[in-house]
C-alpha positions in Angstrom: -7.4 3.5 7.4 -4.2 6.2 8.1 -3.8 9.1 5.5 -0.9 12.0 5.8 1.2 14.5 4.0 4.8 13.5 4.3 5.6 17.3 3.6 8.0 16.1 1.0 8.0 18.6 -2.1 7.1 16.2 -4.8 4.4 18.3 -5.9 2.6 21.6 -4.9 0.3 19.4 -2.7 3.9 17.8 -1.6 3.2 13.7 -1.0 -0.1 12.4 -0.1 -0.3 9.0 0.8 -3.1 7.1 2.5 -2.9 3.2 3.6 -5.5 0.2 4.8 -5.1 -3.1 6.2 -6.7 -5.5 3.8 -7.0 -9.5 3.9 -3.7 -9.4 2.1 -1.7 -7.6 3.9 -1.3 -3.4 3.6 -2.4 -1.2 0.3 -0.7 2.2 0.4 -1.3 4.6 -2.3 0.8 7.9 -2.9 -1.5 10.2 -4.9 1.1 12.7 -5.6 3.7 10.4 -7.4 1.5 8.0 -8.6 2.6 4.9 -7.2 1.2 2.3 -4.8 2.1 -0.8 -3.3 0.9 -3.7 -0.8 3.3 -5.6 1.7 2.8 -8.2 4.5 1.6 -7.0 7.7 2.3 -8.5 11.1 -0.8 -7.4 13.0 0.0 -4.6 14.7 -1.6 -1.6 14.2 -1.0 0.2 11.0 1.4 3.7 11.8 2.7 5.8 8.7 6.1 5.0 10.0 6.3 1.2 9.1 4.0 2.0 5.8 6.7 5.0 5.0 10.0 2.6 6.1 8.3 -0.2 3.6 7.9 2.4 0.7 11.3 4.6 1.0 13.4 1.0 1.2 11.6 -0.3 -1.3 9.5 -3.7 1.2 6.9 -3.7 -1.2 5.1 -5.3 -4.2 3.8 -2.5 -6.9 0.5 -2.6 -7.0 -2.9 -2.2 -4.5 -3.4 -5.9 -4.2 -1.6 -8.5 -5.4 -2.1 -11.5 -8.3 -4.9 -13.3 -7.9 -7.5 -10.6 -6.2 -10.4 -9.5 -8.1 -10.6 -6.6 -10.4 -13.3 -5.3 -8.4 -11.6 -5.9 -5.0 -8.4 -3.9 -6.2 -10.7 -1.0 -7.8 -12.2 -1.1 -4.4 -9.3 -0.4 -2.5 -7.6 1.7 -5.0 -10.8 4.0 -4.8 -10.7 4.1 -0.9 -7.1 4.9 -1.4 -7.2 7.6 -3.4 -10.1 9.6 -1.6 -8.0 9.1 1.9 -4.8 10.4 0.1 -6.4 13.0 -1.5 -8.2 14.4 1.8 -4.6 14.2 3.9 -3.3 17.7 4.6 
């Protein structure tokens, strides 16, 4: 799990993002813009630059999890991401 503040002035808190590797790839959440998504992951170390590239270039699917993932697992991932993003400074 990684989290950071991009410094982009979208809100009074700027833009706080968290991302984590999941069994389906990478899931991310932008706490301040209320955007989340997921994209495939090639197994390297997770880096914010990779997440931001996918995010900024719309190379992701909406939602923290793909269709077929249980509601419980999706909510677990969303909760973890929200907690981490809120802590990003």
